[in-house]
N, C-alpha and C positions, 0 to 999 in steps of 0.2 A: 665597448668591451665590458664583460662582466668579470668580476673576480670572486672566487670562492674563498672565504676566510674562515679558518678553523683555529681555535685556541685550545690547547691542552693545558689544563690548569689544575691547581689544588685549591679547594674551597678556603683553606686557612692561609694561603700564601699572600703576603702583602704586595709583592711585586706582581703577581697575577692580577690582583685587584687593580693595580695601577693600569695594567694593559687593558683590562675590561673597561675601566673608566675612560681611558683614551679612546678606545674604539666606539664606545657609546657617544662620547662628547663630539666625535667626528662623524656621527650618523653612519658608521660602518656596520652593515649586517654581518653577523658571524655566528658560527656554530661553536657552542661552548661545550667542551667535554671536561667536566670536573672529575678527574680520575678517582679521587679519594671518596667520591659519593656513589660510585658505581658498585653494583653487586658483583660478586665473584667472577662469573664468566664474562660479563660486559667489561669489567676492569681488566681482565686478562687480555681480551681482544684489543682494548684501547691502548694498553702498554705495548702490545705486540706491534701495533701500528706506529706508535710513538718511536719505538726502537728503530724502525726503518728509516726515520727522518733524524732522530736525535739518539744515537746509541748511549749517550750518557744519562738519558731519561731525566733531564733537568727541566724545571718548571719556572716560568711559563715557556711554552714552545708555541710560536705563532707561525701558521702556514698560510701563505697567500698564493693561491693557485689562480692562474689565468684561464679564461675561457673566451671563445669568440663565438658570435652568433651569425649564422648564414655563411656564405662564402666570400670571405675577404682574404684574398691570397696573401697580401702583404702581412696582415695580422696573424695569419696561420704560420707564415714563415718566421715571424718574430717569436711567437710562442714556442714553436718547435726548434727555434734557433737554427734555421736553414739559411745558409749563406750561398748566394749565387756565385758561381765560379766565373 
């Protein structure tokens, strides 16, 4: 199973730096979005996406999404949180 990891961060935030270091030290590939370094429109889009997950817009915000490859029914059920009755 693959996991997509995305980190919303500020370039000057000490806690954000700790999260980045933790991910790197554990060989976790991640998408880094340093919101304060983005240009106007990109920053607006990033903050809009962040608000959907974290309405308080606090940093860092780490998102770990799960993905499955191929057809693994049990894995798909776990990801979609489908319980059999």
